[in-house]
LUMZALUM-165583 format. One record per residue (C-alpha): residue number from 1; residue in three letters; x, y, z. Coordinates in nm, 2 decimals. Example, Ala and Ser with C-alpha at 12.3 -4.5 7.8 and 13.67 -1.06 7.14 Angstrom:
REM residues 2
[node 1,ALA,[1.23,-0.45,0.78]]
[node 2,SER,[1.37,-0.11,0.71]]
This chain:
REM residues 408
[node 1,MET,[0.00,0.00,0.00]]
[node 2,ALA,[0.28,0.23,0.09]]
[node 3,ASP,[0.44,0.22,-0.25]]
[node 4,HIS,[0.20,0.49,-0.38]]
[node 5,ILE,[0.37,0.79,-0.21]]
[node 6,THR,[0.44,1.14,-0.33]]
[node 7,ASN,[0.79,1.17,-0.19]]
[node 8,ASN,[1.07,1.05,-0.42]]
[node 9,GLY,[1.36,1.20,-0.24]]
[node 10,PRO,[1.60,1.05,0.02]]
[node 11,GLY,[1.32,1.01,0.27]]
[node 12,ALA,[1.10,0.80,0.04]]
[node 13,ALA,[1.19,0.47,0.21]]
[node 14,LEU,[1.13,0.62,0.56]]
[node 15,SER,[0.79,0.75,0.44]]
[node 16,ARG,[0.70,0.40,0.32]]
[node 17,TRP,[0.80,0.25,0.66]]
[node 18,ARG,[0.61,0.53,0.84]]
[node 19,LEU,[0.29,0.45,0.64]]
[node 20,ILE,[0.34,0.08,0.70]]
[node 21,LEU,[0.41,0.10,1.08]]
[node 22,GLY,[0.18,0.38,1.17]]
[node 23,GLN,[0.21,0.70,1.38]]
[node 24,GLU,[0.35,0.51,1.68]]
[node 25,ALA,[0.67,0.44,1.49]]
[node 26,GLU,[0.73,0.80,1.38]]
[node 27,THR,[0.96,0.90,1.66]]
[node 28,ALA,[1.18,0.59,1.62]]
[node 29,LEU,[1.20,0.64,1.24]]
[node 30,GLN,[1.30,1.00,1.26]]
[node 31,GLY,[1.63,0.89,1.41]]
[node 32,TYR,[1.72,0.73,1.08]]
[node 33,GLY,[1.65,1.04,0.86]]
[node 34,PRO,[1.74,1.41,0.84]]
[node 35,GLY,[1.65,1.60,1.15]]
[node 36,GLY,[1.35,1.83,1.18]]
[node 37,GLY,[1.05,1.86,0.96]]
[node 38,GLN,[0.75,1.64,0.91]]
[node 39,MET,[0.81,1.29,0.78]]
[node 40,LEU,[0.49,1.27,0.57]]
[node 41,SER,[0.37,1.51,0.30]]
[node 42,GLU,[0.02,1.65,0.31]]
[node 43,GLU,[-0.11,1.38,0.08]]
[node 44,GLU,[0.07,1.11,0.28]]
[node 45,LEU,[-0.10,1.24,0.59]]
[node 46,ILE,[-0.44,1.18,0.43]]
[node 47,MET,[-0.33,0.83,0.33]]
[node 48,ASP,[-0.21,0.77,0.68]]
[node 49,ALA,[-0.55,0.87,0.83]]
[node 50,ALA,[-0.73,0.64,0.59]]
[node 51,LEU,[-0.51,0.34,0.68]]
[node 52,ALA,[-0.52,0.42,1.05]]
[node 53,ALA,[-0.90,0.41,1.05]]
[node 54,ILE,[-0.88,0.04,0.94]]
[node 55,TYR,[-0.55,-0.10,1.07]]
[node 56,ASN,[-0.49,0.08,1.40]]
[node 57,GLU,[-0.58,-0.16,1.68]]
[node 58,SER,[-0.75,0.13,1.87]]
[node 59,GLY,[-0.94,0.23,1.56]]
[node 60,SER,[-0.82,0.58,1.61]]
[node 61,GLY,[-0.78,0.80,1.31]]
[node 62,GLY,[-0.46,0.92,1.15]]
[node 63,ALA,[-0.28,1.25,1.13]]
[node 64,ASN,[-0.57,1.45,1.00]]
[node 65,GLY,[-0.77,1.39,1.32]]
[node 66,GLN,[-1.03,1.16,1.16]]
[node 67,SER,[-1.12,0.88,1.40]]
[node 68,GLY,[-1.22,0.52,1.34]]
[node 69,SER,[-1.49,0.56,1.61]]
[node 70,SER,[-1.65,0.85,1.43]]
[node 71,VAL,[-1.66,0.65,1.11]]
[node 72,LYS,[-1.80,0.34,1.29]]
[node 73,GLY,[-2.06,0.57,1.45]]
[node 74,ARG,[-2.23,0.62,1.12]]
[node 75,GLY,[-2.46,0.32,1.21]]
[node 76,SER,[-2.62,0.54,1.47]]
[node 77,GLY,[-2.74,0.78,1.20]]
[node 78,SER,[-2.51,1.06,1.28]]
[node 79,GLY,[-2.49,1.30,0.99]]
[node 80,HIS,[-2.13,1.40,1.09]]
[node 81,ALA,[-2.02,1.04,1.09]]
[node 82,ALA,[-2.18,0.98,0.75]]
[node 83,ILE,[-1.97,1.27,0.61]]
[node 84,ASN,[-1.66,1.12,0.76]]
[node 85,LEU,[-1.72,0.79,0.60]]
[node 86,SER,[-1.79,0.95,0.26]]
[node 87,LYS,[-1.46,1.14,0.30]]
[node 88,TRP,[-1.28,0.82,0.39]]
[node 89,LEU,[-1.40,0.65,0.08]]
[node 90,GLY,[-1.30,0.95,-0.13]]
[node 91,ASP,[-0.96,0.96,0.02]]
[node 92,VAL,[-0.90,0.59,-0.04]]
[node 93,ARG,[-1.00,0.61,-0.40]]
[node 94,SER,[-0.80,0.93,-0.46]]
[node 95,PHE,[-0.47,0.83,-0.31]]
[node 96,PHE,[-0.43,0.46,-0.36]]
[node 97,PRO,[-0.40,0.24,-0.67]]
[node 98,GLU,[-0.71,0.04,-0.77]]
[node 99,ASP,[-0.59,-0.30,-0.66]]
[node 100,VAL,[-0.51,-0.15,-0.31]]
[node 101,VAL,[-0.85,0.02,-0.30]]
[node 102,SER,[-1.02,-0.32,-0.32]]
[node 103,VAL,[-0.81,-0.46,-0.04]]
[node 104,ILE,[-0.88,-0.16,0.19]]
[node 105,GLN,[-1.25,-0.16,0.12]]
[node 106,ASN,[-1.28,-0.53,0.20]]
[node 107,ASP,[-1.07,-0.50,0.51]]
[node 108,ALA,[-1.30,-0.22,0.62]]
[node 109,MET,[-1.59,-0.46,0.61]]
[node 110,GLU,[-1.40,-0.76,0.76]]
[node 111,ARG,[-1.19,-0.59,1.02]]
[node 112,ARG,[-1.42,-0.31,1.13]]
[node 113,GLY,[-1.75,-0.45,1.03]]
[node 114,TRP,[-1.84,-0.16,0.80]]
[node 115,LYS,[-2.10,-0.35,0.60]]
[node 116,GLN,[-2.30,-0.03,0.64]]
[node 117,LEU,[-2.09,0.08,0.33]]
[node 118,LEU,[-2.35,-0.12,0.13]]
[node 119,PHE,[-2.66,0.02,0.29]]
[node 120,GLU,[-2.65,0.39,0.20]]
[node 121,PRO,[-2.69,0.49,-0.17]]
[node 122,GLU,[-2.44,0.78,-0.15]]
[node 123,LEU,[-2.18,0.57,0.01]]
[node 124,LEU,[-2.23,0.26,-0.21]]
[node 125,ALA,[-2.19,0.49,-0.51]]
[node 126,ALA,[-1.85,0.58,-0.39]]
[node 127,VAL,[-1.73,0.22,-0.35]]
[node 128,LYS,[-1.51,0.06,-0.62]]
[node 129,PRO,[-1.68,-0.26,-0.74]]
[node 130,ASP,[-1.47,-0.57,-0.72]]
[node 131,ILE,[-1.53,-0.95,-0.69]]
[node 132,GLN,[-1.51,-0.97,-0.31]]
[node 133,LEU,[-1.73,-0.66,-0.24]]
[node 134,VAL,[-2.00,-0.77,-0.49]]
[node 135,GLY,[-1.99,-1.12,-0.33]]
[node 136,THR,[-2.06,-0.96,0.01]]
[node 137,LEU,[-2.33,-0.74,-0.14]]
[node 138,LEU,[-2.50,-1.04,-0.29]]
[node 139,ALA,[-2.48,-1.23,0.04]]
[node 140,LEU,[-2.64,-0.93,0.22]]
[node 141,LYS,[-2.89,-0.84,-0.05]]
[node 142,GLY,[-3.19,-0.94,0.16]]
[node 143,LYS,[-3.09,-0.68,0.42]]
[node 144,ILE,[-3.03,-0.39,0.17]]
[node 145,PRO,[-3.29,-0.12,0.21]]
[node 146,GLU,[-3.52,-0.03,-0.08]]
[node 147,LYS,[-3.36,0.31,-0.13]]
[node 148,THR,[-3.02,0.14,-0.20]]
[node 149,LYS,[-3.12,-0.14,-0.43]]
[node 150,GLU,[-3.09,0.06,-0.75]]
[node 151,THR,[-2.74,0.18,-0.66]]
[node 152,ALA,[-2.65,-0.18,-0.56]]
[node 153,ARG,[-2.77,-0.30,-0.90]]
[node 154,MET,[-2.56,-0.03,-1.08]]
[node 155,LEU,[-2.25,-0.14,-0.88]]
[node 156,VAL,[-2.30,-0.51,-0.98]]
[node 157,GLN,[-2.37,-0.40,-1.34]]
[node 158,ALA,[-2.04,-0.21,-1.35]]
[node 159,LEU,[-1.85,-0.52,-1.23]]
[node 160,VAL,[-2.03,-0.75,-1.48]]
[node 161,ASP,[-1.95,-0.51,-1.76]]
[node 162,GLU,[-1.58,-0.51,-1.66]]
[node 163,LEU,[-1.56,-0.89,-1.64]]
[node 164,VAL,[-1.74,-0.94,-1.97]]
[node 165,LYS,[-1.50,-0.69,-2.14]]
[node 166,LEU,[-1.21,-0.88,-1.99]]
[node 167,LEU,[-1.32,-1.23,-2.10]]
[node 168,GLU,[-1.56,-1.21,-2.39]]
[node 169,THR,[-1.31,-1.18,-2.68]]
[node 170,ASP,[-1.10,-1.47,-2.56]]
[node 171,ILE,[-1.39,-1.70,-2.49]]
[node 172,ARG,[-1.55,-1.63,-2.83]]
[node 173,ARG,[-1.22,-1.69,-3.00]]
[node 174,ALA,[-1.17,-2.02,-2.82]]
[node 175,VAL,[-1.52,-2.15,-2.91]]
[node 176,THR,[-1.49,-2.03,-3.27]]
[node 177,GLY,[-1.15,-2.19,-3.31]]
[node 178,ALA,[-1.27,-2.52,-3.17]]
[node 179,LEU,[-1.59,-2.54,-3.37]]
[node 180,ASN,[-1.49,-2.40,-3.71]]
[node 181,LYS,[-1.49,-2.72,-3.91]]
[node 182,ARG,[-1.37,-2.54,-4.22]]
[node 183,GLN,[-1.03,-2.53,-4.06]]
[node 184,HIS,[-1.02,-2.91,-4.07]]
[node 185,SER,[-1.21,-2.99,-4.39]]
[node 186,PRO,[-1.14,-2.82,-4.73]]
[node 187,LEU,[-1.45,-2.99,-4.88]]
[node 188,PRO,[-1.74,-2.74,-4.92]]
[node 189,SER,[-2.09,-2.83,-4.83]]
[node 190,LEU,[-2.39,-2.74,-5.05]]
[node 191,SER,[-2.61,-2.71,-4.74]]
[node 192,GLY,[-2.37,-2.45,-4.61]]
[node 193,LEU,[-2.37,-2.24,-4.93]]
[node 194,ASP,[-2.45,-1.87,-4.87]]
[node 195,TRP,[-2.65,-1.82,-5.19]]
[node 196,LYS,[-2.72,-1.44,-5.13]]
[node 197,ARG,[-2.35,-1.35,-5.08]]
[node 198,THR,[-2.23,-1.58,-5.36]]
[node 199,ILE,[-2.47,-1.42,-5.61]]
[node 200,GLU,[-2.39,-1.06,-5.50]]
[node 201,ARG,[-2.01,-1.11,-5.51]]
[node 202,ASN,[-2.03,-1.28,-5.86]]
[node 203,LEU,[-2.27,-1.04,-6.04]]
[node 204,LYS,[-1.98,-0.91,-6.24]]
[node 205,HIS,[-1.93,-1.26,-6.39]]
[node 206,TYR,[-2.28,-1.26,-6.55]]
[node 207,ASP,[-2.27,-1.44,-6.89]]
[node 208,GLY,[-2.51,-1.25,-7.13]]
[node 209,GLU,[-2.52,-1.52,-7.39]]
[node 210,ARG,[-2.59,-1.80,-7.15]]
[node 211,ARG,[-2.80,-1.58,-6.93]]
[node 212,MET,[-2.64,-1.70,-6.61]]
[node 213,ILE,[-2.38,-1.61,-6.35]]
[node 214,ILE,[-2.06,-1.81,-6.37]]
[node 215,PRO,[-1.94,-1.79,-6.01]]
[node 216,GLU,[-1.57,-1.74,-5.97]]
[node 217,ARG,[-1.58,-1.79,-5.60]]
[node 218,PHE,[-1.84,-1.96,-5.37]]
[node 219,PHE,[-1.91,-1.84,-5.01]]
[node 220,TYR,[-2.02,-2.06,-4.73]]
[node 221,PHE,[-2.17,-2.00,-4.39]]
[node 222,ASP,[-1.94,-2.07,-4.09]]
[node 223,ARG,[-2.10,-2.38,-3.94]]
[node 224,ALA,[-2.02,-2.25,-3.59]]
[node 225,ARG,[-2.24,-1.95,-3.66]]
[node 226,ARG,[-2.55,-2.10,-3.82]]
[node 227,SER,[-2.63,-2.38,-3.58]]
[node 228,LYS,[-2.62,-2.49,-3.22]]
[node 229,GLU,[-2.34,-2.73,-3.25]]
[node 230,TRP,[-2.27,-2.79,-2.88]]
[node 231,THR,[-2.46,-2.79,-2.55]]
[node 232,VAL,[-2.27,-2.63,-2.26]]
[node 233,ILE,[-2.40,-2.68,-1.91]]
[node 234,VAL,[-2.26,-2.47,-1.63]]
[node 235,ASP,[-2.36,-2.61,-1.29]]
[node 236,ILE,[-2.27,-2.36,-1.01]]
[node 237,ASP,[-2.24,-2.44,-0.64]]
[node 238,GLN,[-2.39,-2.13,-0.46]]
[node 239,SER,[-2.27,-2.22,-0.11]]
[node 240,GLY,[-2.12,-1.92,0.07]]
[node 241,SER,[-1.76,-2.04,0.03]]
[node 242,MET,[-1.79,-2.02,-0.35]]
[node 243,ALA,[-1.89,-1.64,-0.37]]
[node 244,SER,[-1.61,-1.53,-0.60]]
[node 245,SER,[-1.64,-1.84,-0.82]]
[node 246,VAL,[-2.02,-1.78,-0.85]]
[node 247,ILE,[-1.97,-1.43,-0.99]]
[node 248,TRP,[-1.71,-1.54,-1.24]]
[node 249,ALA,[-1.91,-1.85,-1.34]]
[node 250,SER,[-2.23,-1.64,-1.39]]
[node 251,VAL,[-2.05,-1.39,-1.61]]
[node 252,ILE,[-1.89,-1.67,-1.82]]
[node 253,GLY,[-2.23,-1.85,-1.85]]
[node 254,SER,[-2.38,-1.53,-1.99]]
[node 255,ILE,[-2.09,-1.51,-2.25]]
[node 256,PHE,[-2.16,-1.87,-2.35]]
[node 257,ALA,[-2.53,-1.79,-2.39]]
[node 258,SER,[-2.45,-1.50,-2.63]]
[node 259,ILE,[-2.26,-1.74,-2.87]]
[node 260,PRO,[-2.49,-1.87,-3.14]]
[node 261,ALA,[-2.30,-2.19,-3.18]]
[node 262,LEU,[-2.38,-2.29,-2.82]]
[node 263,SER,[-2.69,-2.40,-2.65]]
[node 264,THR,[-2.62,-2.29,-2.30]]
[node 265,ARG,[-2.78,-2.40,-1.97]]
[node 266,VAL,[-2.69,-2.23,-1.64]]
[node 267,VAL,[-2.79,-2.39,-1.32]]
[node 268,ALA,[-2.72,-2.30,-0.95]]
[node 269,PHE,[-2.76,-2.52,-0.65]]
[node 270,ASP,[-2.73,-2.56,-0.28]]
[node 271,THR,[-2.97,-2.82,-0.14]]
[node 272,GLU,[-3.22,-2.71,-0.41]]
[node 273,VAL,[-3.17,-2.65,-0.78]]
[node 274,VAL,[-3.25,-2.32,-0.96]]
[node 275,ASP,[-3.24,-2.29,-1.34]]
[node 276,LEU,[-3.10,-1.95,-1.43]]
[node 277,THR,[-3.07,-2.00,-1.80]]
[node 278,GLU,[-3.33,-1.74,-1.90]]
[node 279,GLN,[-3.19,-1.47,-1.67]]
[node 280,CYS,[-2.84,-1.56,-1.78]]
[node 281,ALA,[-2.92,-1.51,-2.15]]
[node 282,ASN,[-3.11,-1.18,-2.09]]
[node 283,ASP,[-2.94,-1.01,-1.80]]
[node 284,PRO,[-2.65,-1.16,-1.60]]
[node 285,VAL,[-2.71,-0.90,-1.33]]
[node 286,ASP,[-3.06,-1.03,-1.27]]
[node 287,MET,[-2.91,-1.38,-1.27]]
[node 288,LEU,[-2.66,-1.28,-0.99]]
[node 289,PHE,[-2.94,-1.13,-0.78]]
[node 290,GLY,[-3.13,-1.46,-0.83]]
[node 291,ILE,[-2.85,-1.65,-0.66]]
[node 292,GLN,[-2.87,-1.72,-0.29]]
[node 293,LEU,[-2.52,-1.75,-0.14]]
[node 294,GLY,[-2.51,-1.99,0.16]]
[node 295,GLY,[-2.69,-2.30,0.26]]
[node 296,GLY,[-2.59,-2.67,0.21]]
[node 297,THR,[-2.47,-2.86,-0.10]]
[node 298,ASP,[-2.64,-3.13,-0.30]]
[node 299,ILE,[-2.44,-3.17,-0.62]]
[node 300,HIS,[-2.60,-3.51,-0.70]]
[node 301,LYS,[-2.94,-3.35,-0.72]]
[node 302,SER,[-2.82,-3.07,-0.96]]
[node 303,VAL,[-2.64,-3.32,-1.19]]
[node 304,LYS,[-2.96,-3.53,-1.20]]
[node 305,TYR,[-3.15,-3.22,-1.30]]
[node 306,CYS,[-2.90,-3.12,-1.57]]
[node 307,GLU,[-2.91,-3.46,-1.74]]
[node 308,GLN,[-3.24,-3.38,-1.91]]
[node 309,PHE,[-3.06,-3.12,-2.12]]
[node 310,ILE,[-2.81,-3.37,-2.27]]
[node 311,GLU,[-2.95,-3.47,-2.61]]
[node 312,GLU,[-2.62,-3.55,-2.79]]
[node 313,PRO,[-2.36,-3.66,-2.53]]
[node 314,LYS,[-2.07,-3.63,-2.76]]
[node 315,LYS,[-2.16,-3.27,-2.83]]
[node 316,THR,[-2.20,-3.17,-2.47]]
[node 317,LEU,[-1.96,-2.99,-2.23]]
[node 318,PHE,[-2.06,-3.02,-1.86]]
[node 319,ILE,[-1.88,-2.79,-1.62]]
[node 320,ILE,[-1.94,-2.82,-1.25]]
[node 321,VAL,[-1.81,-2.52,-1.04]]
[node 322,SER,[-1.79,-2.65,-0.68]]
[node 323,ASP,[-1.55,-2.73,-0.40]]
[node 324,LEU,[-1.71,-3.07,-0.38]]
[node 325,TYR,[-1.82,-3.07,-0.02]]
[node 326,GLU,[-2.11,-3.29,-0.10]]
[node 327,ASN,[-2.39,-3.32,0.16]]
[node 328,GLY,[-2.61,-3.52,-0.07]]
[node 329,ASN,[-2.57,-3.86,-0.23]]
[node 330,GLN,[-2.20,-3.88,-0.28]]
[node 331,ALA,[-2.20,-4.24,-0.42]]
[node 332,GLY,[-2.48,-4.14,-0.66]]
[node 333,LEU,[-2.29,-3.83,-0.77]]
[node 334,VAL,[-1.98,-4.04,-0.86]]
[node 335,ARG,[-2.19,-4.29,-1.04]]
[node 336,ARG,[-2.38,-4.03,-1.25]]
[node 337,MET,[-2.06,-3.85,-1.34]]
[node 338,ARG,[-1.90,-4.18,-1.45]]
[node 339,ASP,[-2.21,-4.26,-1.66]]
[node 340,LEU,[-2.19,-3.92,-1.83]]
[node 341,ARG,[-1.83,-3.97,-1.92]]
[node 342,GLU,[-1.89,-4.31,-2.06]]
[node 343,SER,[-2.18,-4.18,-2.27]]
[node 344,GLY,[-1.94,-3.93,-2.43]]
[node 345,VAL,[-2.01,-3.61,-2.24]]
[node 346,ARG,[-1.70,-3.40,-2.18]]
[node 347,THR,[-1.69,-3.32,-1.81]]
[node 348,MET,[-1.48,-3.11,-1.58]]
[node 349,THR,[-1.50,-2.97,-1.22]]
[node 350,LEU,[-1.36,-2.63,-1.14]]
[node 351,LEU,[-1.28,-2.64,-0.77]]
[node 352,ALA,[-1.25,-2.26,-0.78]]
[node 353,LEU,[-1.29,-2.01,-1.06]]
[node 354,SER,[-1.11,-1.71,-0.93]]
[node 355,ASP,[-0.77,-1.53,-0.91]]
[node 356,GLU,[-0.74,-1.63,-0.54]]
[node 357,GLY,[-0.50,-1.88,-0.39]]
[node 358,LYS,[-0.53,-2.26,-0.37]]
[node 359,PRO,[-0.89,-2.35,-0.28]]
[node 360,SER,[-1.02,-2.56,0.00]]
[node 361,TYR,[-1.21,-2.87,-0.14]]
[node 362,ASP,[-1.29,-3.23,-0.07]]
[node 363,GLU,[-0.97,-3.40,-0.19]]
[node 364,ARG,[-1.10,-3.75,-0.17]]
[node 365,LEU,[-1.40,-3.68,-0.39]]
[node 366,ALA,[-1.19,-3.48,-0.63]]
[node 367,ALA,[-0.95,-3.78,-0.67]]
[node 368,GLN,[-1.24,-4.02,-0.73]]
[node 369,LEU,[-1.39,-3.80,-1.00]]
[node 370,THR,[-1.06,-3.75,-1.16]]
[node 371,ARG,[-0.99,-4.13,-1.17]]
[node 372,ASP,[-1.33,-4.17,-1.34]]
[node 373,GLY,[-1.25,-3.92,-1.62]]
[node 374,THR,[-1.38,-3.59,-1.48]]
[node 375,PRO,[-1.06,-3.38,-1.41]]
[node 376,CYS,[-1.09,-3.15,-1.11]]
[node 377,PHE,[-0.87,-2.84,-1.07]]
[node 378,ALA,[-0.88,-2.47,-0.97]]
[node 379,CYS,[-0.88,-2.23,-1.27]]
[node 380,THR,[-0.82,-1.86,-1.31]]
[node 381,PRO,[-1.07,-1.69,-1.54]]
[node 382,ALA,[-0.79,-1.59,-1.77]]
[node 383,LEU,[-0.70,-1.96,-1.84]]
[node 384,LEU,[-1.06,-2.08,-1.88]]
[node 385,PRO,[-1.09,-2.00,-2.25]]
[node 386,VAL,[-0.79,-2.23,-2.32]]
[node 387,LEU,[-0.95,-2.50,-2.12]]
[node 388,VAL,[-1.28,-2.47,-2.29]]
[node 389,GLU,[-1.12,-2.48,-2.64]]
[node 390,GLY,[-0.92,-2.79,-2.53]]
[node 391,ALA,[-1.24,-2.96,-2.41]]
[node 392,LEU,[-1.43,-2.89,-2.73]]
[node 393,LYS,[-1.14,-3.02,-2.93]]
[node 394,GLY,[-1.13,-3.34,-2.73]]
[node 395,GLN,[-0.79,-3.28,-2.57]]
[node 396,ASP,[-0.69,-3.45,-2.24]]
[node 397,LEU,[-0.79,-3.19,-1.99]]
[node 398,SER,[-0.58,-3.33,-1.71]]
[node 399,GLU,[-0.27,-3.30,-1.92]]
[node 400,LEU,[-0.37,-2.96,-2.04]]
[node 401,ALA,[-0.43,-2.84,-1.69]]
[node 402,LYS,[-0.09,-2.96,-1.58]]
[node 403,ARG,[0.07,-2.77,-1.87]]
[node 404,LEU,[-0.12,-2.46,-1.77]]
[node 405,GLY,[-0.01,-2.49,-1.41]]
[node 406,MET,[-0.36,-2.54,-1.26]]
[node 407,SER,[-0.36,-2.66,-0.91]]
[node 408,ARG,[-0.57,-2.94,-0.75]]
């Protein structure tokens, strides 16, 4: 956090340490620098106050006199406290890099319990949307007052737009590259002939005597664009521990739904199963608000539900997003997944779909599914397009995951 400071002179290192260690360390640190003067610049003093409000054990504010207790006091409805919290949010966003802003915001909620950030429209509007914060927002959505719901929706929409922009091009390219049969077969198909385009592009080759067009070049539809070649089913565990993965999986499901070559189903489950396919195709934000984070886990029930959408097994990709802590019929789950694999369905389990560290998951069940042909691994969103392309091309996903450095 302290890397973003305004002082680039000889005292820069001391300023960093001062911001890291807090006001209590200032006297000791001044012994290592030039005598006299203030160790922090005006901007650094504001940064120090913002950090102190979260990280000082006492909760006292920093050098500008803002106190952690006055910020926390906003829950009592104090107008002055609300102004302080608004100022704190503004300072954090003004003086820290974006990735640091996300850390500080989330620490404010976890360390200080400032979930009230999400309950006032003017405060929520000042928050930087990120995966963790939106996960918390969705978990608390039943408690959000009516006056804040539209602001909350705008924040979730901003994050969804950002994630779609980040992933859409790569996912579309991966699917198109895997399904474009013309890359593998030079033989044209009459059923795929684009008559309108062929005629328009060959009008200059009209033969007056024979009263016909002699085409010099034929044009064909891309098969991946004119038909639903594959069914993709995304089965999402919506237990509380999967919050980040749920958001990524929902956005990715909406991208799949927008690709004409794919027939996409998106399902969420805890102990019950909810089909979110329609919301996913029309509005992924509605879909996210339809997810209930928390509750138990019955993966077997969700897989049984999803089986009805498998019409052509060898043209179906089935993705489970779950940490595999199964509270339902575990033996039944293993059997169903084995049967799906043997029928030709391409299956995978994403133990986590996020940029976070190694996930917690049921290692025994993951090992059993992997032995039966359903590889289980954690995956970052950036690597998912490569994985999807490999699955559609029939590659060995376990070997591909190892080459990509995915953990299990």
